[in-house]
Each structure stands twice: as structure tokens, then as C-alpha cells.
mmCIF file of the C-alpha atoms, coordinates in Angstrom:
data_MODEL
# 
_entry.id   MODEL 
# 
loop_
_atom_site.group_PDB 
_atom_site.id 
_atom_site.type_symbol 
_atom_site.label_atom_id 
_atom_site.label_alt_id 
_atom_site.label_comp_id 
_atom_site.label_asym_id 
_atom_site.label_entity_id 
_atom_site.label_seq_id 
_atom_site.pdbx_PDB_ins_code 
_atom_site.Cartn_x 
_atom_site.Cartn_y 
_atom_site.Cartn_z 
_atom_site.occupancy 
_atom_site.B_iso_or_equiv 
_atom_site.pdbx_formal_charge 
_atom_site.auth_seq_id 
_atom_site.auth_comp_id 
_atom_site.auth_asym_id 
_atom_site.auth_atom_id 
_atom_site.pdbx_PDB_model_num 
ATOM 1   C CA . UNK A 1 1   ? 0.517   -6.489  35.716  1.00 0.00 ? 1   UNK A CA 1 
ATOM 2   C CA . UNK A 1 2   ? -2.682  -7.151  37.661  1.00 0.00 ? 2   UNK A CA 1 
ATOM 3   C CA . UNK A 1 3   ? -2.702  -9.205  40.835  1.00 0.00 ? 3   UNK A CA 1 
ATOM 4   C CA . UNK A 1 4   ? -5.150  -11.732 39.430  1.00 0.00 ? 4   UNK A CA 1 
ATOM 5   C CA . UNK A 1 5   ? -2.575  -12.803 36.831  1.00 0.00 ? 5   UNK A CA 1 
ATOM 6   C CA . UNK A 1 6   ? -0.958  -15.019 39.478  1.00 0.00 ? 6   UNK A CA 1 
ATOM 7   C CA . UNK A 1 7   ? -4.211  -16.760 40.392  1.00 0.00 ? 7   UNK A CA 1 
ATOM 8   C CA . UNK A 1 8   ? -5.120  -20.101 38.917  1.00 0.00 ? 8   UNK A CA 1 
ATOM 9   C CA . UNK A 1 9   ? -8.628  -19.651 37.584  1.00 0.00 ? 9   UNK A CA 1 
ATOM 10  C CA . UNK A 1 10  ? -10.659 -21.742 35.225  1.00 0.00 ? 10  UNK A CA 1 
ATOM 11  C CA . UNK A 1 11  ? -12.644 -18.875 33.748  1.00 0.00 ? 11  UNK A CA 1 
ATOM 12  C CA . UNK A 1 12  ? -11.142 -16.409 31.207  1.00 0.00 ? 12  UNK A CA 1 
ATOM 13  C CA . UNK A 1 13  ? -9.224  -13.544 32.730  1.00 0.00 ? 13  UNK A CA 1 
ATOM 14  C CA . UNK A 1 14  ? -11.110 -10.266 32.359  1.00 0.00 ? 14  UNK A CA 1 
ATOM 15  C CA . UNK A 1 15  ? -9.407  -6.897  31.956  1.00 0.00 ? 15  UNK A CA 1 
ATOM 16  C CA . UNK A 1 16  ? -11.537 -3.773  32.023  1.00 0.00 ? 16  UNK A CA 1 
ATOM 17  C CA . UNK A 1 17  ? -10.866 -0.344  30.619  1.00 0.00 ? 17  UNK A CA 1 
ATOM 18  C CA . UNK A 1 18  ? -12.736 2.883   31.292  1.00 0.00 ? 18  UNK A CA 1 
ATOM 19  C CA . UNK A 1 19  ? -11.948 6.225   29.708  1.00 0.00 ? 19  UNK A CA 1 
ATOM 20  C CA . UNK A 1 20  ? -13.563 9.615   29.959  1.00 0.00 ? 20  UNK A CA 1 
ATOM 21  C CA . UNK A 1 21  ? -12.725 12.950  28.405  1.00 0.00 ? 21  UNK A CA 1 
ATOM 22  C CA . UNK A 1 22  ? -11.428 15.836  30.478  1.00 0.00 ? 22  UNK A CA 1 
ATOM 23  C CA . UNK A 1 23  ? -14.916 17.356  30.299  1.00 0.00 ? 23  UNK A CA 1 
ATOM 24  C CA . UNK A 1 24  ? -16.548 14.501  32.211  1.00 0.00 ? 24  UNK A CA 1 
ATOM 25  C CA . UNK A 1 25  ? -16.686 14.348  35.980  1.00 0.00 ? 25  UNK A CA 1 
ATOM 26  C CA . UNK A 1 26  ? -15.550 10.789  36.673  1.00 0.00 ? 26  UNK A CA 1 
ATOM 27  C CA . UNK A 1 27  ? -15.485 7.296   35.165  1.00 0.00 ? 27  UNK A CA 1 
ATOM 28  C CA . UNK A 1 28  ? -17.547 5.716   37.946  1.00 0.00 ? 28  UNK A CA 1 
ATOM 29  C CA . UNK A 1 29  ? -20.478 4.758   35.705  1.00 0.00 ? 29  UNK A CA 1 
ATOM 30  C CA . UNK A 1 30  ? -18.154 2.823   33.412  1.00 0.00 ? 30  UNK A CA 1 
ATOM 31  C CA . UNK A 1 31  ? -16.311 1.279   36.352  1.00 0.00 ? 31  UNK A CA 1 
ATOM 32  C CA . UNK A 1 32  ? -19.596 0.126   37.924  1.00 0.00 ? 32  UNK A CA 1 
ATOM 33  C CA . UNK A 1 33  ? -20.612 -1.439  34.601  1.00 0.00 ? 33  UNK A CA 1 
ATOM 34  C CA . UNK A 1 34  ? -17.263 -3.236  34.363  1.00 0.00 ? 34  UNK A CA 1 
ATOM 35  C CA . UNK A 1 35  ? -17.628 -4.575  37.894  1.00 0.00 ? 35  UNK A CA 1 
ATOM 36  C CA . UNK A 1 36  ? -21.143 -5.767  37.083  1.00 0.00 ? 36  UNK A CA 1 
ATOM 37  C CA . UNK A 1 37  ? -19.743 -7.504  34.004  1.00 0.00 ? 37  UNK A CA 1 
ATOM 38  C CA . UNK A 1 38  ? -17.448 -9.573  36.212  1.00 0.00 ? 38  UNK A CA 1 
ATOM 39  C CA . UNK A 1 39  ? -14.187 -7.618  36.016  1.00 0.00 ? 39  UNK A CA 1 
ATOM 40  C CA . UNK A 1 40  ? -12.278 -7.572  39.293  1.00 0.00 ? 40  UNK A CA 1 
ATOM 41  C CA . UNK A 1 41  ? -11.639 -4.108  40.718  1.00 0.00 ? 41  UNK A CA 1 
ATOM 42  C CA . UNK A 1 42  ? -7.865  -4.563  40.563  1.00 0.00 ? 42  UNK A CA 1 
ATOM 43  C CA . UNK A 1 43  ? -8.117  -5.473  36.879  1.00 0.00 ? 43  UNK A CA 1 
ATOM 44  C CA . UNK A 1 44  ? -9.814  -2.243  35.836  1.00 0.00 ? 44  UNK A CA 1 
ATOM 45  C CA . UNK A 1 45  ? -7.650  0.340   34.100  1.00 0.00 ? 45  UNK A CA 1 
ATOM 46  C CA . UNK A 1 46  ? -9.161  3.806   33.963  1.00 0.00 ? 46  UNK A CA 1 
ATOM 47  C CA . UNK A 1 47  ? -8.061  7.288   33.075  1.00 0.00 ? 47  UNK A CA 1 
ATOM 48  C CA . UNK A 1 48  ? -9.135  10.744  32.004  1.00 0.00 ? 48  UNK A CA 1 
ATOM 49  C CA . UNK A 1 49  ? -7.742  11.319  28.528  1.00 0.00 ? 49  UNK A CA 1 
ATOM 50  C CA . UNK A 1 50  ? -8.604  13.861  25.877  1.00 0.00 ? 50  UNK A CA 1 
ATOM 51  C CA . UNK A 1 51  ? -7.834  13.533  22.161  1.00 0.00 ? 51  UNK A CA 1 
ATOM 52  C CA . UNK A 1 52  ? -4.480  15.230  22.767  1.00 0.00 ? 52  UNK A CA 1 
ATOM 53  C CA . UNK A 1 53  ? -3.183  13.228  25.710  1.00 0.00 ? 53  UNK A CA 1 
ATOM 54  C CA . UNK A 1 54  ? -1.473  9.860   25.945  1.00 0.00 ? 54  UNK A CA 1 
ATOM 55  C CA . UNK A 1 55  ? -3.506  6.905   27.178  1.00 0.00 ? 55  UNK A CA 1 
ATOM 56  C CA . UNK A 1 56  ? -1.027  5.411   29.600  1.00 0.00 ? 56  UNK A CA 1 
ATOM 57  C CA . UNK A 1 57  ? -3.523  3.118   31.333  1.00 0.00 ? 57  UNK A CA 1 
ATOM 58  C CA . UNK A 1 58  ? -4.782  1.838   28.001  1.00 0.00 ? 58  UNK A CA 1 
ATOM 59  C CA . UNK A 1 59  ? -1.241  1.034   26.883  1.00 0.00 ? 59  UNK A CA 1 
ATOM 60  C CA . UNK A 1 60  ? -0.587  -0.700  30.206  1.00 0.00 ? 60  UNK A CA 1 
ATOM 61  C CA . UNK A 1 61  ? -3.700  -2.824  29.762  1.00 0.00 ? 61  UNK A CA 1 
ATOM 62  C CA . UNK A 1 62  ? -2.645  -3.833  26.238  1.00 0.00 ? 62  UNK A CA 1 
ATOM 63  C CA . UNK A 1 63  ? 0.779   -4.803  27.570  1.00 0.00 ? 63  UNK A CA 1 
ATOM 64  C CA . UNK A 1 64  ? -0.736  -6.921  30.344  1.00 0.00 ? 64  UNK A CA 1 
ATOM 65  C CA . UNK A 1 65  ? -3.229  -8.689  28.076  1.00 0.00 ? 65  UNK A CA 1 
ATOM 66  C CA . UNK A 1 66  ? -2.345  -12.288 27.272  1.00 0.00 ? 66  UNK A CA 1 
ATOM 67  C CA . UNK A 1 67  ? -3.747  -14.867 24.889  1.00 0.00 ? 67  UNK A CA 1 
ATOM 68  C CA . UNK A 1 68  ? -7.098  -16.083 26.171  1.00 0.00 ? 68  UNK A CA 1 
ATOM 69  C CA . UNK A 1 69  ? -7.845  -12.870 28.080  1.00 0.00 ? 69  UNK A CA 1 
ATOM 70  C CA . UNK A 1 70  ? -10.988 -10.833 27.484  1.00 0.00 ? 70  UNK A CA 1 
ATOM 71  C CA . UNK A 1 71  ? -10.899 -7.050  27.416  1.00 0.00 ? 71  UNK A CA 1 
ATOM 72  C CA . UNK A 1 72  ? -14.185 -5.565  28.568  1.00 0.00 ? 72  UNK A CA 1 
ATOM 73  C CA . UNK A 1 73  ? -15.058 -1.996  27.603  1.00 0.00 ? 73  UNK A CA 1 
ATOM 74  C CA . UNK A 1 74  ? -18.066 0.294   27.871  1.00 0.00 ? 74  UNK A CA 1 
ATOM 75  C CA . UNK A 1 75  ? -18.201 1.236   24.180  1.00 0.00 ? 75  UNK A CA 1 
ATOM 76  C CA . UNK A 1 76  ? -16.175 0.183   21.149  1.00 0.00 ? 76  UNK A CA 1 
ATOM 77  C CA . UNK A 1 77  ? -14.744 3.698   20.792  1.00 0.00 ? 77  UNK A CA 1 
ATOM 78  C CA . UNK A 1 78  ? -12.745 3.109   23.997  1.00 0.00 ? 78  UNK A CA 1 
ATOM 79  C CA . UNK A 1 79  ? -10.315 1.206   21.754  1.00 0.00 ? 79  UNK A CA 1 
ATOM 80  C CA . UNK A 1 80  ? -9.306  4.313   19.817  1.00 0.00 ? 80  UNK A CA 1 
ATOM 81  C CA . UNK A 1 81  ? -9.974  7.935   18.954  1.00 0.00 ? 81  UNK A CA 1 
ATOM 82  C CA . UNK A 1 82  ? -10.683 7.355   15.267  1.00 0.00 ? 82  UNK A CA 1 
ATOM 83  C CA . UNK A 1 83  ? -12.538 4.646   13.352  1.00 0.00 ? 83  UNK A CA 1 
ATOM 84  C CA . UNK A 1 84  ? -9.282  3.495   11.803  1.00 0.00 ? 84  UNK A CA 1 
ATOM 85  C CA . UNK A 1 85  ? -7.571  3.288   15.193  1.00 0.00 ? 85  UNK A CA 1 
ATOM 86  C CA . UNK A 1 86  ? -10.495 1.342   16.662  1.00 0.00 ? 86  UNK A CA 1 
ATOM 87  C CA . UNK A 1 87  ? -10.421 -1.143  13.776  1.00 0.00 ? 87  UNK A CA 1 
ATOM 88  C CA . UNK A 1 88  ? -6.666  -1.630  13.931  1.00 0.00 ? 88  UNK A CA 1 
ATOM 89  C CA . UNK A 1 89  ? -6.674  -2.142  17.715  1.00 0.00 ? 89  UNK A CA 1 
ATOM 90  C CA . UNK A 1 90  ? -9.594  -4.561  17.471  1.00 0.00 ? 90  UNK A CA 1 
ATOM 91  C CA . UNK A 1 91  ? -7.870  -6.596  14.773  1.00 0.00 ? 91  UNK A CA 1 
ATOM 92  C CA . UNK A 1 92  ? -4.487  -6.577  16.557  1.00 0.00 ? 92  UNK A CA 1 
ATOM 93  C CA . UNK A 1 93  ? -6.085  -7.895  19.732  1.00 0.00 ? 93  UNK A CA 1 
ATOM 94  C CA . UNK A 1 94  ? -7.873  -10.630 17.798  1.00 0.00 ? 94  UNK A CA 1 
ATOM 95  C CA . UNK A 1 95  ? -4.589  -11.672 16.178  1.00 0.00 ? 95  UNK A CA 1 
ATOM 96  C CA . UNK A 1 96  ? -3.011  -11.927 19.635  1.00 0.00 ? 96  UNK A CA 1 
ATOM 97  C CA . UNK A 1 97  ? -5.821  -14.200 20.804  1.00 0.00 ? 97  UNK A CA 1 
ATOM 98  C CA . UNK A 1 98  ? -7.282  -11.516 23.075  1.00 0.00 ? 98  UNK A CA 1 
ATOM 99  C CA . UNK A 1 99  ? -11.059 -11.273 22.943  1.00 0.00 ? 99  UNK A CA 1 
ATOM 100 C CA . UNK A 1 100 ? -13.077 -8.066  23.173  1.00 0.00 ? 100 UNK A CA 1 
ATOM 101 C CA . UNK A 1 101 ? -16.445 -7.674  24.887  1.00 0.00 ? 101 UNK A CA 1 
ATOM 102 C CA . UNK A 1 102 ? -18.424 -4.427  24.619  1.00 0.00 ? 102 UNK A CA 1 
ATOM 103 C CA . UNK A 1 103 ? -20.961 -3.835  27.395  1.00 0.00 ? 103 UNK A CA 1 
ATOM 104 C CA . UNK A 1 104 ? -23.287 -1.459  25.532  1.00 0.00 ? 104 UNK A CA 1 
ATOM 105 C CA . UNK A 1 105 ? -23.036 -3.426  22.272  1.00 0.00 ? 105 UNK A CA 1 
ATOM 106 C CA . UNK A 1 106 ? -23.726 -7.069  23.188  1.00 0.00 ? 106 UNK A CA 1 
ATOM 107 C CA . UNK A 1 107 ? -23.237 -8.232  19.598  1.00 0.00 ? 107 UNK A CA 1 
ATOM 108 C CA . UNK A 1 108 ? -19.569 -7.319  19.818  1.00 0.00 ? 108 UNK A CA 1 
ATOM 109 C CA . UNK A 1 109 ? -18.136 -10.167 21.856  1.00 0.00 ? 109 UNK A CA 1 
ATOM 110 C CA . UNK A 1 110 ? -15.445 -12.174 20.110  1.00 0.00 ? 110 UNK A CA 1 
ATOM 111 C CA . UNK A 1 111 ? -15.931 -15.094 22.484  1.00 0.00 ? 111 UNK A CA 1 
ATOM 112 C CA . UNK A 1 112 ? -19.183 -15.822 20.617  1.00 0.00 ? 112 UNK A CA 1 
ATOM 113 C CA . UNK A 1 113 ? -19.777 -17.025 17.062  1.00 0.00 ? 113 UNK A CA 1 
ATOM 114 C CA . UNK A 1 114 ? -21.522 -13.768 16.135  1.00 0.00 ? 114 UNK A CA 1 
ATOM 115 C CA . UNK A 1 115 ? -18.720 -11.758 17.690  1.00 0.00 ? 115 UNK A CA 1 
ATOM 116 C CA . UNK A 1 116 ? -16.136 -13.694 15.701  1.00 0.00 ? 116 UNK A CA 1 
ATOM 117 C CA . UNK A 1 117 ? -18.097 -12.959 12.528  1.00 0.00 ? 117 UNK A CA 1 
ATOM 118 C CA . UNK A 1 118 ? -18.092 -9.261  13.405  1.00 0.00 ? 118 UNK A CA 1 
ATOM 119 C CA . UNK A 1 119 ? -14.360 -9.506  14.093  1.00 0.00 ? 119 UNK A CA 1 
ATOM 120 C CA . UNK A 1 120 ? -13.795 -10.981 10.636  1.00 0.00 ? 120 UNK A CA 1 
ATOM 121 C CA . UNK A 1 121 ? -15.842 -8.225  9.025   1.00 0.00 ? 121 UNK A CA 1 
ATOM 122 C CA . UNK A 1 122 ? -13.970 -5.527  10.941  1.00 0.00 ? 122 UNK A CA 1 
ATOM 123 C CA . UNK A 1 123 ? -10.634 -7.062  9.940   1.00 0.00 ? 123 UNK A CA 1 
ATOM 124 C CA . UNK A 1 124 ? -11.732 -6.996  6.297   1.00 0.00 ? 124 UNK A CA 1 
ATOM 125 C CA . UNK A 1 125 ? -12.790 -3.362  6.640   1.00 0.00 ? 125 UNK A CA 1 
ATOM 126 C CA . UNK A 1 126 ? -9.431  -2.474  8.219   1.00 0.00 ? 126 UNK A CA 1 
ATOM 127 C CA . UNK A 1 127 ? -7.561  -4.209  5.377   1.00 0.00 ? 127 UNK A CA 1 
ATOM 128 C CA . UNK A 1 128 ? -9.716  -2.436  2.815   1.00 0.00 ? 128 UNK A CA 1 
ATOM 129 C CA . UNK A 1 129 ? -9.051  0.919   4.470   1.00 0.00 ? 129 UNK A CA 1 
ATOM 130 C CA . UNK A 1 130 ? -5.293  0.277   4.371   1.00 0.00 ? 130 UNK A CA 1 
ATOM 131 C CA . UNK A 1 131 ? -5.559  -0.650  0.685   1.00 0.00 ? 131 UNK A CA 1 
ATOM 132 C CA . UNK A 1 132 ? -7.465  2.568   -0.019  1.00 0.00 ? 132 UNK A CA 1 
ATOM 133 C CA . UNK A 1 133 ? -4.793  4.591   1.745   1.00 0.00 ? 133 UNK A CA 1 
ATOM 134 C CA . UNK A 1 134 ? -2.007  2.916   -0.239  1.00 0.00 ? 134 UNK A CA 1 
ATOM 135 C CA . UNK A 1 135 ? -3.898  3.492   -3.486  1.00 0.00 ? 135 UNK A CA 1 
ATOM 136 C CA . UNK A 1 136 ? -4.405  7.182   -2.678  1.00 0.00 ? 136 UNK A CA 1 
ATOM 137 C CA . UNK A 1 137 ? -0.725  7.595   -1.845  1.00 0.00 ? 137 UNK A CA 1 
ATOM 138 C CA . UNK A 1 138 ? 0.372   5.855   -5.038  1.00 0.00 ? 138 UNK A CA 1 
ATOM 139 C CA . UNK A 1 139 ? -2.060  7.905   -7.119  1.00 0.00 ? 139 UNK A CA 1 
ATOM 140 C CA . UNK A 1 140 ? -0.765  11.095  -5.519  1.00 0.00 ? 140 UNK A CA 1 
ATOM 141 C CA . UNK A 1 141 ? 2.849   10.174  -6.163  1.00 0.00 ? 141 UNK A CA 1 
ATOM 142 C CA . UNK A 1 142 ? 2.107   9.259   -9.765  1.00 0.00 ? 142 UNK A CA 1 
ATOM 143 C CA . UNK A 1 143 ? 0.322   12.566  -10.332 1.00 0.00 ? 143 UNK A CA 1 
ATOM 144 C CA . UNK A 1 144 ? 3.263   14.360  -8.725  1.00 0.00 ? 144 UNK A CA 1 
ATOM 145 C CA . UNK A 1 145 ? 5.722   12.614  -11.024 1.00 0.00 ? 145 UNK A CA 1 
ATOM 146 C CA . UNK A 1 146 ? 3.693   13.576  -14.075 1.00 0.00 ? 146 UNK A CA 1 
ATOM 147 C CA . UNK A 1 147 ? 3.865   17.195  -12.941 1.00 0.00 ? 147 UNK A CA 1 
ATOM 148 C CA . UNK A 1 148 ? 7.593   17.117  -12.331 1.00 0.00 ? 148 UNK A CA 1 
ATOM 149 C CA . UNK A 1 149 ? 7.431   16.657  -8.605  1.00 0.00 ? 149 UNK A CA 1 
ATOM 150 C CA . UNK A 1 150 ? 9.235   14.060  -6.518  1.00 0.00 ? 150 UNK A CA 1 
ATOM 151 C CA . UNK A 1 151 ? 7.707   12.263  -3.528  1.00 0.00 ? 151 UNK A CA 1 
ATOM 152 C CA . UNK A 1 152 ? 4.541   14.301  -3.742  1.00 0.00 ? 152 UNK A CA 1 
ATOM 153 C CA . UNK A 1 153 ? 6.291   17.511  -2.749  1.00 0.00 ? 153 UNK A CA 1 
ATOM 154 C CA . UNK A 1 154 ? 5.615   20.842  -4.367  1.00 0.00 ? 154 UNK A CA 1 
ATOM 155 C CA . UNK A 1 155 ? 7.677   21.788  -7.436  1.00 0.00 ? 155 UNK A CA 1 
ATOM 156 C CA . UNK A 1 156 ? 11.082  23.077  -6.459  1.00 0.00 ? 156 UNK A CA 1 
ATOM 157 C CA . UNK A 1 157 ? 10.945  25.771  -9.154  1.00 0.00 ? 157 UNK A CA 1 
ATOM 158 C CA . UNK A 1 158 ? 8.072   27.434  -10.968 1.00 0.00 ? 158 UNK A CA 1 
ATOM 159 C CA . UNK A 1 159 ? 7.334   27.051  -14.685 1.00 0.00 ? 159 UNK A CA 1 
ATOM 160 C CA . UNK A 1 160 ? 8.414   30.657  -15.240 1.00 0.00 ? 160 UNK A CA 1 
ATOM 161 C CA . UNK A 1 161 ? 11.760  29.986  -13.539 1.00 0.00 ? 161 UNK A CA 1 
ATOM 162 C CA . UNK A 1 162 ? 12.278  26.884  -15.681 1.00 0.00 ? 162 UNK A CA 1 
ATOM 163 C CA . UNK A 1 163 ? 11.589  28.807  -18.886 1.00 0.00 ? 163 UNK A CA 1 
ATOM 164 C CA . UNK A 1 164 ? 13.911  31.606  -17.828 1.00 0.00 ? 164 UNK A CA 1 
ATOM 165 C CA . UNK A 1 165 ? 16.675  29.177  -16.893 1.00 0.00 ? 165 UNK A CA 1 
ATOM 166 C CA . UNK A 1 166 ? 16.313  27.292  -20.184 1.00 0.00 ? 166 UNK A CA 1 
ATOM 167 C CA . UNK A 1 167 ? 16.498  30.578  -22.129 1.00 0.00 ? 167 UNK A CA 1 
ATOM 168 C CA . UNK A 1 168 ? 19.674  31.611  -20.296 1.00 0.00 ? 168 UNK A CA 1 
ATOM 169 C CA . UNK A 1 169 ? 21.267  28.237  -21.023 1.00 0.00 ? 169 UNK A CA 1 
ATOM 170 C CA . UNK A 1 170 ? 20.245  28.513  -24.688 1.00 0.00 ? 170 UNK A CA 1 
ATOM 171 C CA . UNK A 1 171 ? 22.038  31.898  -24.845 1.00 0.00 ? 171 UNK A CA 1 
ATOM 172 C CA . UNK A 1 172 ? 25.285  30.366  -23.651 1.00 0.00 ? 172 UNK A CA 1 
ATOM 173 C CA . UNK A 1 173 ? 25.217  30.569  -19.860 1.00 0.00 ? 173 UNK A CA 1 
ATOM 174 C CA . UNK A 1 174 ? 26.644  27.650  -17.912 1.00 0.00 ? 174 UNK A CA 1 
ATOM 175 C CA . UNK A 1 175 ? 23.782  25.190  -17.329 1.00 0.00 ? 175 UNK A CA 1 
ATOM 176 C CA . UNK A 1 176 ? 25.176  23.859  -14.069 1.00 0.00 ? 176 UNK A CA 1 
ATOM 177 C CA . UNK A 1 177 ? 25.575  27.382  -12.661 1.00 0.00 ? 177 UNK A CA 1 
ATOM 178 C CA . UNK A 1 178 ? 22.064  28.425  -13.721 1.00 0.00 ? 178 UNK A CA 1 
ATOM 179 C CA . UNK A 1 179 ? 20.510  25.307  -12.199 1.00 0.00 ? 179 UNK A CA 1 
ATOM 180 C CA . UNK A 1 180 ? 22.506  25.758  -8.996  1.00 0.00 ? 180 UNK A CA 1 
ATOM 181 C CA . UNK A 1 181 ? 20.979  29.218  -8.532  1.00 0.00 ? 181 UNK A CA 1 
ATOM 182 C CA . UNK A 1 182 ? 17.559  27.566  -8.455  1.00 0.00 ? 182 UNK A CA 1 
ATOM 183 C CA . UNK A 1 183 ? 18.700  24.763  -6.176  1.00 0.00 ? 183 UNK A CA 1 
ATOM 184 C CA . UNK A 1 184 ? 18.172  22.010  -8.773  1.00 0.00 ? 184 UNK A CA 1 
ATOM 185 C CA . UNK A 1 185 ? 20.269  20.074  -11.251 1.00 0.00 ? 185 UNK A CA 1 
ATOM 186 C CA . UNK A 1 186 ? 20.691  20.870  -14.931 1.00 0.00 ? 186 UNK A CA 1 
ATOM 187 C CA . UNK A 1 187 ? 18.916  17.593  -15.738 1.00 0.00 ? 187 UNK A CA 1 
ATOM 188 C CA . UNK A 1 188 ? 15.905  18.789  -13.744 1.00 0.00 ? 188 UNK A CA 1 
ATOM 189 C CA . UNK A 1 189 ? 15.731  21.949  -15.858 1.00 0.00 ? 189 UNK A CA 1 
ATOM 190 C CA . UNK A 1 190 ? 15.778  19.909  -19.073 1.00 0.00 ? 190 UNK A CA 1 
ATOM 191 C CA . UNK A 1 191 ? 13.212  17.449  -17.730 1.00 0.00 ? 191 UNK A CA 1 
ATOM 192 C CA . UNK A 1 192 ? 10.856  20.209  -16.647 1.00 0.00 ? 192 UNK A CA 1 
ATOM 193 C CA . UNK A 1 193 ? 11.180  21.925  -20.031 1.00 0.00 ? 193 UNK A CA 1 
ATOM 194 C CA . UNK A 1 194 ? 10.275  18.681  -21.812 1.00 0.00 ? 194 UNK A CA 1 
ATOM 195 C CA . UNK A 1 195 ? 7.218   18.322  -19.574 1.00 0.00 ? 195 UNK A CA 1 
ATOM 196 C CA . UNK A 1 196 ? 6.198   21.904  -20.294 1.00 0.00 ? 196 UNK A CA 1 
ATOM 197 C CA . UNK A 1 197 ? 6.447   21.283  -24.027 1.00 0.00 ? 197 UNK A CA 1 
ATOM 198 C CA . UNK A 1 198 ? 4.353   18.117  -23.727 1.00 0.00 ? 198 UNK A CA 1 
ATOM 199 C CA . UNK A 1 199 ? 1.746   20.002  -21.709 1.00 0.00 ? 199 UNK A CA 1 
ATOM 200 C CA . UNK A 1 200 ? 1.593   22.831  -24.232 1.00 0.00 ? 200 UNK A CA 1 
ATOM 201 C CA . UNK A 1 201 ? 1.244   20.381  -27.108 1.00 0.00 ? 201 UNK A CA 1 
ATOM 202 C CA . UNK A 1 202 ? -1.567  18.579  -25.323 1.00 0.00 ? 202 UNK A CA 1 
ATOM 203 C CA . UNK A 1 203 ? -3.413  21.830  -24.822 1.00 0.00 ? 203 UNK A CA 1 
# 
């Protein structure tokens, strides 16, 4: 936790975060901008993190942030590596009562009326994105069920194997034993055969 946390101050507590990729030289430009924005040097968290590395300083900053604090960043994309991650982090901070101020995008400052409006819009977009994801998952599962799959996984046996198994059972072979060879149940064989018949009739 930063040293300034123990100080009694009347102004909001500012936490700064600077991140660069491993291809950049140093984060000094971002750090200078954070200092100019009023963030104390000891309250600046910075790191070099690519898309494949953990952001330990970022996580530490989130843990230290308290209600009423303001997180100051260079660009909005410092909050995440993807649009979805940025939106979710932004919304989560807002729900915790932590404001966000973006240096290069003055309109994004949730301590202002316009910033709060933007926050509301971003929260709505995040909710809409989550709804879209759920709808796509449900649609995929439903399509999988119609095709004889469970949980969206690929069919455990092919149509040809189902037909062959059904023919063997029809000629007197033990249905449980035949199904076991394919790694499925006898009921699965019957269900898949019914689906194949329905598909053929539809065609």
C-alpha cells in the first residue's frame, strides 16, 4: 500500500499506473505525465508487460485502491489488453467507488458529469457484450443438441458408426456391448439413429 494512504488529505487520493510493452524503452513519458497530473511519485505503479505476462503492479494498484480514490492513466487501454477487459475493469472500478481519469482522453474522467455519463454508457456496453456472449453460447449449445452433441463438443461417434452399430443390433448383437465398443450408451445409439432418420426425412 502506498505511503500516502496514511496521510490525512482533503483532496482525493490519486493512484497512477504506467505500462509499456517489452518493445518500448522505458515508461518515463507516462510517469512524467502522471506526475504532472498530480500523482505523487510513491503512488505511481509502473511495469513493462507484454500481452503474455502478468501485470503484477496493476493488480497491486487495484488492491490498494479504495472508495473515493482516483486512478490516473495515460490511455484507457492501460486498464486491459482487450476491449472487453478494459470495459469490465472500468465498470468494476466504478462499482467500487473508484474513479478513473485518462490523461490523453480528458472526456474520460468519472469525477465529472460527462465522465459519469461515459461510465454509464461503457457499463451498458459491457452488459450488452456479456449478453451477446451468453446468447452465442446458448445458440451453440442448442445447435449441438440438435445435432446429437452434448455441451457443444464434437459427436462422439460418426453417422456411419451409428448406422453400423444399429444394423448390428438389429441382427441380434448385444446392444450394450456394441455401444460400449464405441464408448457410448445404447440409448445414445438409438437417439442418434432417430436424429438421422429425422434429418433424412427433412431432406
